[in-house]
KENUDO-610152 format. One record per residue (C-alpha): residue number from 1; x, y, z. Coordinates in nm, 3 decimals, decimal comma. Example, Ala and Ser with C-alpha at 12.3 -4.5 7.8 and 13.67 -1.06 7.14 Angstrom:
BEGIN
 ropa      c1      c2      c3
    1   1,230  -0,450   0,780
    2   1,367  -0,106   0,714
This chain:
BEGIN
 ropa      c1      c2      c3
    1   0,048   0,006  -0,014
    2   0,154   0,326  -0,112
    3   0,004   0,701  -0,066
    4   0,020   0,968  -0,357
    5  -0,055   1,335  -0,292
    6  -0,254   1,519  -0,576
    7  -0,306   1,857  -0,664
    8  -0,553   1,985  -0,853
    9  -0,662   2,310  -1,061
   10  -0,997   2,377  -1,080
   11  -1,151   2,280  -1,367
   12  -1,357   2,608  -1,470
   13  -1,097   2,877  -1,380
   14  -1,016   3,128  -1,622
   15  -0,723   3,250  -1,724
   16  -0,570   3,496  -1,521
   17  -0,643   3,222  -1,237
   18  -0,809   3,482  -1,016
   19  -1,163   3,417  -0,950
   20  -1,387   3,633  -0,758
   21  -1,759   3,629  -0,680
   22  -1,782   4,007  -0,865
   23  -1,638   3,934  -1,149
   24  -1,890   3,613  -1,235
   25  -1,704   3,364  -1,119
   26  -1,903   3,268  -0,847
   27  -1,856   2,861  -0,831
   28  -1,524   2,701  -0,797
   29  -1,568   2,356  -0,886
   30  -1,254   2,081  -0,840
   31  -1,274   1,731  -0,982
   32  -1,123   1,398  -0,829
   33  -1,142   1,169  -1,117
   34  -1,216   0,783  -1,080
   35  -0,965   0,567  -0,950
   36  -0,948   0,236  -0,749
   37  -0,799   0,456  -0,488
   38  -0,911   0,558  -0,167
   39  -0,860   0,878  -0,018
   40  -0,838   0,991   0,268
   41  -1,101   1,221   0,338
   42  -0,899   1,429   0,628
   43  -0,647   1,498   0,396
   44  -0,784   1,764   0,140
   45  -0,766   2,092   0,158
   46  -0,809   2,415  -0,074
   47  -0,462   2,577  -0,090
   48  -0,503   2,950  -0,213
   49  -0,454   3,352  -0,207
   50  -0,642   3,597  -0,069
   51  -0,655   3,957  -0,059
   52  -0,973   4,200   0,015
   53  -0,943   4,493  -0,268
   54  -1,114   4,838  -0,274
   55  -1,144   4,920  -0,662
   56  -1,017   4,688  -0,941
   57  -0,770   4,960  -1,033
   58  -0,535   4,689  -1,065
   59  -0,273   4,969  -0,882
   60  -0,092   4,978  -0,511
   61  -0,374   5,176  -0,417
   62  -0,663   4,905  -0,462
   63  -0,591   4,774  -0,146
   64  -0,750   4,840   0,219
   65  -0,597   5,026   0,460
   66  -0,584   5,200   0,827
   67  -0,804   5,496   0,724
   68  -1,057   5,299   0,506
   69  -1,413   5,113   0,723
   70  -1,312   4,755   0,522
   71  -1,328   4,497   0,735
   72  -1,490   4,113   0,713
   73  -1,547   3,834   1,001
   74  -1,204   3,752   1,179
   75  -1,306   3,411   1,372
   76  -1,404   3,337   0,997
   77  -1,094   3,443   0,805
   78  -1,111   3,258   0,422
   79  -1,395   3,045   0,524
   80  -1,620   3,316   0,495
   81  -1,579   3,317   0,166
   82  -1,733   2,961   0,109
   83  -2,130   2,977   0,077
   84  -2,232   2,641   0,023
   85  -2,047   2,326  -0,041
   86  -2,130   2,028  -0,272
   87  -2,010   1,707  -0,343
   88  -2,158   1,517  -0,576
   89  -1,957   1,136  -0,737
   90  -1,825   1,293  -1,065
   91  -1,997   1,037  -1,278
   92  -2,366   1,085  -1,232
   93  -2,362   1,391  -1,002
   94  -2,545   1,206  -0,740
   95  -2,536   1,455  -0,440
   96  -2,332   1,330  -0,161
   97  -2,292   1,568   0,067
   98  -2,481   1,959   0,041
   99  -2,405   2,221   0,323
  100  -2,542   2,519   0,277
  101  -2,472   2,886   0,488
  102  -2,161   2,693   0,465
  103  -1,962   2,973   0,625
  104  -2,239   3,048   0,891
  105  -2,232   2,676   1,044
  106  -1,843   2,731   1,043
  107  -1,901   3,083   1,232
  108  -2,055   2,787   1,525
  109  -1,861   2,506   1,476
  110  -1,501   2,633   1,494
  111  -1,557   2,849   1,835
  112  -1,680   2,505   1,946
  113  -1,330   2,265   1,844
  114  -1,077   2,480   1,888
  115  -0,941   2,659   2,159
  116  -0,796   3,023   2,186
  117  -0,460   2,907   2,178
  118  -0,528   2,699   1,802
  119  -0,704   3,035   1,644
  120  -0,417   3,259   1,742
  121  -0,128   2,978   1,638
  122  -0,178   2,768   1,321
  123  -0,564   2,882   1,241
  124  -0,382   3,214   1,182
  125  -0,175   3,076   0,959
  126  -0,370   2,855   0,766
  127  -0,701   2,990   0,719
  128  -0,591   3,395   0,795
  129  -0,839   3,367   1,116
  130  -0,747   3,602   1,390
  131  -0,885   3,637   1,731
  132  -1,008   4,008   1,754
  133  -1,135   4,272   1,421
  134  -0,856   4,468   1,494
  135  -0,554   4,217   1,457
  136  -0,725   4,105   1,163
  137  -0,772   4,448   0,933
  138  -0,407   4,495   0,987
  139  -0,300   4,209   0,948
  140  -0,479   4,005   0,697
  141  -0,686   4,315   0,467
  142  -0,436   4,611   0,564
  143  -0,086   4,403   0,459
  144   0,050   4,582   0,277
  145   0,207   4,303   0,085
  146  -0,125   4,260  -0,034
  147  -0,049   4,399  -0,466
  148   0,263   4,200  -0,476
  149   0,199   3,848  -0,223
  150  -0,181   3,807  -0,112
  151  -0,230   3,632   0,181
  152  -0,185   3,236   0,142
  153  -0,375   3,000   0,322
  154  -0,502   2,572   0,321
  155  -0,789   2,495   0,469
  156  -0,924   2,169   0,539
  157  -1,305   2,158   0,443
  158  -1,483   2,074   0,688
  159  -1,808   1,867   0,650
  160  -1,938   1,494   0,730
  161  -1,806   1,303   0,462
  162  -1,416   1,423   0,407
  163  -1,466   1,427   0,824
  164  -1,513   1,082   0,893
  165  -1,242   0,774   0,948
  166  -1,321   0,589   0,702
  167  -1,137   0,626   0,363
  168  -1,342   0,716   0,062
  169  -1,341   0,477  -0,236
  170  -1,282   0,667  -0,546
  171  -1,361   0,339  -0,813
  172  -1,615   0,364  -1,073
  173  -1,675  -0,020  -1,012
  174  -1,667  -0,045  -0,653
  175  -1,665   0,333  -0,556
  176  -1,851   0,701  -0,587
  177  -1,675   0,688  -0,957
  178  -1,465   0,976  -0,861
  179  -1,615   1,316  -0,662
  180  -1,701   1,680  -0,755
  181  -1,634   1,916  -0,548
  182  -1,792   2,235  -0,537
  183  -1,754   2,542  -0,376
  184  -1,970   2,829  -0,433
  185  -1,841   3,145  -0,300
  186  -2,013   3,401  -0,050
  187  -2,188   3,781  -0,177
  188  -1,926   4,043  -0,109
  189  -2,175   4,230   0,041
  190  -2,198   3,949   0,337
  191  -1,833   3,902   0,306
  192  -1,749   4,255   0,399
  193  -1,878   4,500   0,619
  194  -1,783   4,886   0,744
  195  -1,562   4,977   1,085
  196  -1,397   4,798   1,280
  197  -1,671   4,682   1,484
  198  -1,608   4,541   1,892
  199  -1,920   4,411   2,000
  200  -2,229   4,333   1,758
  201  -2,436   4,605   1,813
  202  -2,174   4,826   1,683
  203  -2,273   4,946   1,311
  204  -2,017   5,145   1,049
  205  -1,778   5,395   1,207
  206  -1,928   5,637   0,882
  207  -2,039   5,603   0,514
  208  -2,047   5,291   0,312
  209  -2,027   5,420   0,040
  210  -1,629   5,387   0,003
  211  -1,692   4,972   0,003
  212  -1,915   4,992  -0,284
  213  -1,662   4,905  -0,520
  214  -1,512   4,682  -0,262
  215  -1,479   4,311  -0,309
  216  -1,277   4,015  -0,219
  217  -1,045   3,750  -0,456
  218  -0,860   3,426  -0,460
  219  -0,584   3,339  -0,664
  220  -0,407   3,021  -0,764
  221  -0,686   2,813  -0,610
  222  -0,619   2,460  -0,560
  223  -0,721   2,155  -0,406
  224  -0,464   1,912  -0,222
  225  -0,501   1,539  -0,100
  226  -0,384   1,243  -0,086
  227  -0,486   0,869  -0,170
  228  -0,385   0,530  -0,065
  229  -0,407   0,162  -0,281
  230  -0,647  -0,028  -0,151
  231  -0,543  -0,329   0,055
  232  -0,711  -0,710  -0,051
  233  -0,911  -0,683   0,299
  234  -1,021  -0,318   0,184
  235  -1,105  -0,438  -0,223
  236  -1,279  -0,780  -0,057
  237  -1,495  -0,513   0,161
  238  -1,629  -0,319  -0,176
  239  -1,755  -0,587  -0,439
  240  -1,829  -0,507  -0,801
  241  -2,162  -0,677  -0,703
  242  -2,263  -0,337  -0,454
  243  -2,094  -0,255  -0,152
  244  -2,211   0,019   0,145
  245  -2,006   0,342   0,273
  246  -2,175   0,504   0,541
  247  -2,079   0,880   0,654
  248  -2,198   1,144   0,848
  249  -2,381   1,447   0,685
  250  -2,491   1,801   0,758
  251  -2,815   1,874   0,584
  252  -2,951   2,227   0,648
  253  -3,233   2,483   0,690
  254  -3,352   2,808   0,681
  255  -3,721   2,985   0,848
  256  -3,703   3,302   0,997
  257  -3,836   3,408   1,329
  258  -4,017   3,732   1,539
  259  -4,243   3,697   1,781
  260  -4,282   3,545   2,183
  261  -4,373   3,192   2,086
  262  -4,146   3,106   1,791
  263  -4,199   2,766   1,627
  264  -3,977   2,597   1,411
  265  -4,077   2,280   1,237
  266  -3,938   2,080   0,946
  267  -3,976   1,732   0,764
  268  -3,606   1,639   0,772
  269  -3,709   1,321   0,664
  270  -3,359   1,183   0,789
  271  -3,336   0,839   0,871
  272  -3,057   0,868   1,180
  273  -3,023   1,197   1,307
  274  -2,737   1,235   1,527
  275  -2,812   1,595   1,703
  276  -2,882   1,926   1,584
  277  -2,857   2,275   1,611
  278  -2,919   2,666   1,526
  279  -2,756   3,035   1,524
  280  -2,972   3,346   1,508
  281  -2,889   3,685   1,345
  282  -3,122   3,971   1,292
  283  -3,264   3,977   0,906
  284  -3,137   4,351   0,872
  285  -2,750   4,233   0,904
  286  -2,781   4,017   0,596
  287  -2,586   4,152   0,288
  288  -2,577   4,409   0,465
  289  -2,254   4,648   0,436
  290  -2,341   4,785   0,817
  291  -2,311   4,504   0,971
  292  -2,070   4,149   1,002
  293  -2,307   3,942   0,850
  294  -2,183   3,593   0,995
  295  -2,277   3,724   1,400
  296  -2,470   3,420   1,601
  297  -2,617   3,690   1,825
  298  -2,850   3,592   2,086
  299  -3,225   3,781   1,933
  300  -3,190   4,128   1,999
  301  -3,553   4,331   2,018
  302  -3,365   4,727   1,997
  303  -3,058   4,753   1,752
  304  -3,005   5,084   1,865
  305  -2,993   5,036   2,300
  306  -2,901   4,679   2,275
  307  -3,161   4,534   2,440
  308  -3,204   4,168   2,407
  309  -3,497   3,902   2,421
  310  -3,360   3,651   2,559
  311  -3,513   3,303   2,535
  312  -3,696   3,181   2,844
  313  -3,798   2,837   2,721
  314  -3,691   2,564   2,480
  315  -3,878   2,266   2,411
  316  -3,750   2,069   2,166
  317  -4,014   1,776   1,965
  318  -4,045   1,503   1,781
  319  -4,396   1,457   1,613
  320  -4,515   1,712   1,869
  321  -4,388   1,500   2,151
  322  -4,095   1,619   2,352
  323  -3,759   1,423   2,229
  324  -3,449   1,442   2,339
  325  -3,559   1,608   2,641
  326  -3,862   1,489   2,813
  327  -3,948   1,845   2,974
  328  -3,941   2,190   2,915
  329  -3,628   2,383   2,922
  330  -3,664   2,652   3,142
  331  -3,375   2,873   3,129
  332  -3,260   3,070   3,398
  333  -3,308   3,424   3,219
  334  -3,741   3,325   3,257
  335  -3,688   3,443   3,666
  336  -3,559   3,701   3,555
  337  -3,826   3,983   3,566
  338  -3,620   4,285   3,678
  339  -3,332   4,324   3,417
  340  -3,187   4,056   3,149
  341  -2,877   4,180   3,082
  342  -2,819   4,061   3,453
  343  -2,831   3,741   3,408
  344  -2,577   3,539   3,207
  345  -2,574   3,312   2,982
  346  -2,804   2,946   3,039
  347  -2,559   2,684   3,136
  348  -2,795   2,378   3,007
  349  -2,841   2,539   2,606
  350  -2,509   2,621   2,643
  351  -2,420   2,237   2,703
  352  -2,705   2,117   2,481
  353  -2,557   2,340   2,164
  354  -2,143   2,199   2,222
  355  -2,330   1,884   2,194
  356  -2,479   1,863   1,899
  357  -2,124   1,880   1,733
  358  -1,961   1,609   1,984
  359  -2,059   1,466   2,285
  360  -1,972   1,734   2,570
  361  -1,737   1,535   2,800
  362  -1,533   1,461   2,501
  363  -1,536   1,821   2,376
  364  -1,147   1,916   2,481
  365  -1,119   2,239   2,283
  366  -1,346   2,507   2,295
  367  -1,382   2,918   2,343
  368  -1,670   2,895   2,489
  369  -1,730   3,082   2,839
  370  -1,878   3,312   3,039
  371  -1,764   3,602   2,817
  372  -1,812   3,516   2,466
  373  -2,158   3,404   2,575
  374  -2,349   3,574   2,776
  375  -2,629   3,834   2,842
  376  -2,389   4,087   3,076
  377  -2,237   4,236   2,840
  378  -2,436   4,287   2,492
  379  -2,272   4,640   2,426
  380  -2,016   4,810   2,191
  381  -1,936   5,031   2,478
  382  -1,837   4,772   2,701
  383  -1,476   4,606   2,730
  384  -1,628   4,301   2,900
  385  -1,747   4,135   2,533
  386  -1,525   3,947   2,360
  387  -1,320   4,052   2,057
  388  -1,434   3,743   1,898
  389  -1,773   3,789   1,910
  390  -2,083   3,634   2,052
  391  -2,065   3,210   2,014
  392  -2,491   3,191   2,128
  393  -2,649   2,956   1,968
  394  -2,927   2,634   2,008
  395  -2,915   2,265   1,988
  396  -2,964   1,911   2,112
  397  -2,853   1,599   2,093
  398  -3,033   1,240   2,047
  399  -2,784   0,976   2,024
  400  -2,476   0,986   2,216
  401  -2,483   0,645   2,295
  402  -2,589   0,411   1,993
  403  -2,442   0,619   1,698
  404  -2,760   0,506   1,530
  405  -2,937   0,817   1,566
  406  -3,327   0,863   1,592
  407  -3,538   0,810   1,255
  408  -3,720   1,136   1,164
  409  -3,853   0,998   0,797
  410  -4,210   0,995   0,926
  411  -4,255   1,305   1,215
  412  -4,152   1,616   1,195
  413  -3,895   1,788   1,415
  414  -3,981   2,063   1,597
  415  -3,801   2,348   1,850
  416  -4,039   2,574   2,037
  417  -3,943   2,906   2,208
  418  -4,024   3,141   2,449
  419  -3,856   3,448   2,409
  420  -3,873   3,804   2,485
  421  -3,882   3,901   2,135
  422  -4,142   4,153   2,143
  423  -4,007   4,461   1,879
  424  -4,073   4,383   1,501
  425  -3,709   4,289   1,480
  426  -3,719   3,922   1,229
  427  -3,478   3,723   1,324
  428  -3,281   3,449   1,062
  429  -3,285   3,126   1,169
  430  -3,036   2,892   1,029
  431  -3,086   2,540   1,095
  432  -2,801   2,241   1,066
  433  -2,903   1,901   1,134
  434  -2,586   1,610   1,203
  435  -2,741   1,252   1,084
  436  -2,583   0,928   0,983
  437  -2,626   0,816   0,570
  438  -2,525   0,485   0,375
  439  -2,406   0,528   0,018
  440  -2,508   0,231  -0,199
  441  -2,282   0,099  -0,467
  442  -2,218  -0,121  -0,733
  443  -2,059  -0,125  -1,129
  444  -2,403   0,021  -1,195
  445  -2,446   0,376  -1,037
  446  -2,482   0,439  -0,694
  447  -2,768   0,516  -0,385
  448  -2,781   0,772  -0,117
  449  -2,994   0,617   0,216
  450  -3,084   0,910   0,454
């Protein structure tokens, strides 16, 4: 058994090698061809160069500078540019995994799975992730060498298929028949915002008119990965007459809430659901140059005054019946009748949110803390608010024991939340469902069983 290193260029790259949403090339496609080998999913990396441009003059003056307002999400770095991740079979174009709102998924996933030390060390080099907005502005966006040598990055594509422990068969006879990986870029208006914001309620420090022509650009993009030759034992596990391959998958859903009795209900159609989580943001923040569109904030009543709308009660249901919690989860904000700002984040809500990614007791790296998830200092003028932003979310796990999950094919998944949202301020809710899926493969084709 020997390893093979692959370096794959996009199949749809322009002649100048530069890719940007603004210039009409919002999708990057990579083809990992059919071959009788196994792909090491965890070895897959997206590499390239990143820079932010204030205009398209092509001169040194088109870069961002200290006196302009250009800013982006420091906690995401280059991940903020990925709006969707789609993985298909190369031959049949059967969708194997499709994560919409990928950048918002990473806005919750990264803080739960990496430490501050990771963020300030290798992630700052590989993903351009920084611990606060000022450092990101100075070291990435305003980098004076960008015109000649943009910021380099090399990031793993975190998803269920590629993060699994099993190697991925690529054969046309006993595998997935090659892989087609598509990366959809995020709009510039959602990636870029104005002002070095220290809190989620801080608005632009000046006019956003200087950002009208600004955009981000990728260049020298490539996909690097590693494959291995299968052993005789592995070949026997994938017979040409038919074999199976199990993997985790992330499914995405979107809705909006604007009520003190927020009800979210979806027909997931998934057989083995392991866990769910959701994050929120005022709908006004999305695709708005005045706000960071990748914030994961609590519910907010009054944007100007910084008035929160805490969640008082949460009920998870399956077909209208409470599951996995057999009780209503009453948060610590429910009994705080005087002022919600005097209440710290509810520990049980935070634990359920963290446990939706990995079992809570096995999560050894996280940035969750009373500073990054609180209701005490939710104000741009308060020094207690963490520079990395708010890491708020709601979630739960359905199965940490058997690994088989819960069947939602015939019954709807629901969340009912009693909130203090009384103002007319619609919030976007992004729901992510982690489930097990099975690929059935043979020489004639493949089928995804959800």
